[in-house]
N, C-alpha and C positions, 0 to 999 in steps of 0.2 A: 706357487709359480710354475712349478711342472706340471700341475694338474690343468693350468690354463694353455700351456704349450701343447699337451696331448689332445686336449680338446681341440684345439685349433687344428692340428694335424687331422684329426678325424673330420673336422668341418671342411677342409680342403678335399679329404677323400671323397666324402659324400658329395661335395659339390661339383666335383668332375666326374661323378659314377653315372654313366647313363647319357652323358652330353660331350660329343668328341669337341665342340667349340668350346667349352668351359675353360676358365683359368683358375678356377678354385678360389676367386675371391669373394663371390657372390653364391648364394643358393637359393633354390625354388621351394615353394611349398611341398610340391611333389617330392622332391629329393629330402626334405626335412620328414614328411610322412614315410617314407622308406626307411629312412635312418631310424625313426622312434618305432617302426615295426620290428626292424632287426635288432634294436635293443631292448626289446619288449616292454617300452615305456606306457604303450597303450593298455589300459585295463578298465574298469567298471568307471572309474573317475573320469578319465581322459579319453577322448575318442578324436577322430580327425575332423569333426565339426569344431570342436574346441581349438585345434591348432588352427583352422581355417580363420576362426573369429579372431584368434589374438594375431595372425599374420596380416589380416587384412587392415588391422591399425596402423601398420607402415605406408600405406597408400602406394605399394610398389609391388612388381613381380618378382623381384629378387631383393634379399638382405644381405648385408656385409655382416662379418664377425661380431663387431660391437653391437650391431641390432639383434644378431642372433641370441646374444647374452641378454639383452634387454627382453626379447622375446620369450627366452625361458623364464625369465623372472617374472614376467607378466601371467605366464600360463601358470607358474607354480602358485603366485599369487591368488590366482582365480580358482584355484582347485585344492587350495590349502595344503599344499605339498612342498617340502623342502627342496630348495634350487639345487642342492648338492646331489640330493637322489638323483635327480635329472641328469646331471652331469655325470655322476658316477655311472649310472647305466649306459650313457651316450659314450663314454670313454671305453667302458669294458666290452662293447658288443664285437669288436674287432673290425677288420676291413669290409666294404661292401661287398654283398655277397648275391648270387641269384637265385638261393634256395633251391637248388637242384633242378633248375628249370629245363635243362637239356639233357638229361638224362636218358639212355637208351631204354627202349621197351623191349622185354624179354615175355612173350605170351606165344602160346602155341603156335598159332597161324606164323607169327613173324619168324619164329625158330624154324619152322618147316620150310618155309619159302626162301629163308638165306641159308639154308643147308645145301651146299653145292654138291654133296656126295650124292643126291638125290635127281639131280639134274640128268635128264635124257636126251638123245638126239644131239643138235647142232651146238646146243648149250654146254654139254659136258665138255666139249673141246675147248671152252673158254677158260676153264680152271685148271691148275695142276692138282697133283696128289693131295696137297696139303689144304687146299681150297682156297689159295691166292689166284687172282687173276692173272692171266697171260699177257694182257694189255692187246695192243694191235695184232699180234701173232695169234691171239685167241679169238680175234673178231674177224680175221681173213679167211676167205672160202678155200678149204685145203683140198677141195675136190679137184679133179682134172680139168682141164680147159677142152674137152673132146665136143663140148656142146650138148651132149645128154645130160638128163636129170639124175642126179644120184639115185641108184637102186634100179635104173632101167635094165632089163633083162636081156633084151634083144639087139644090144649094141653091136654095131657093125655087120648086121644081118639084111640090110637093105639091098645091096647089089647081090646078094647069093641067090635070089629067085630068078 
């Protein structure tokens, strides 16, 4: 009984994963395939084609938990595998994950371009000593409002001739 409750909770988690409108009562083939991949159910005997064939027997785009149990039984029967093996792997795989899809990249070019200590000119004023951005203060022009371009050497010499 506890096994069924744990599998039901996993069903709800994967049914909601990736779909903001899902209520967790029904699951799609795509979500099942993600669950199977995470649980490492797919092997040489079982492929996504096999899950697609078994899923299409329900003539629906989504199935409920009782239908999912029938789906597992049908799949296990077609591949000569114990249903309990599938269930155990599906329960033990943990909550849905993204498989490190959003990790940051650390290559030479990225590190060089994001190292604020190497910035020069006006850009070096946008960051403090620790490399944190100064926000609006760092974006505002800190030059005087005399009308001359910064670095102009003959400032205030026009009327002297």
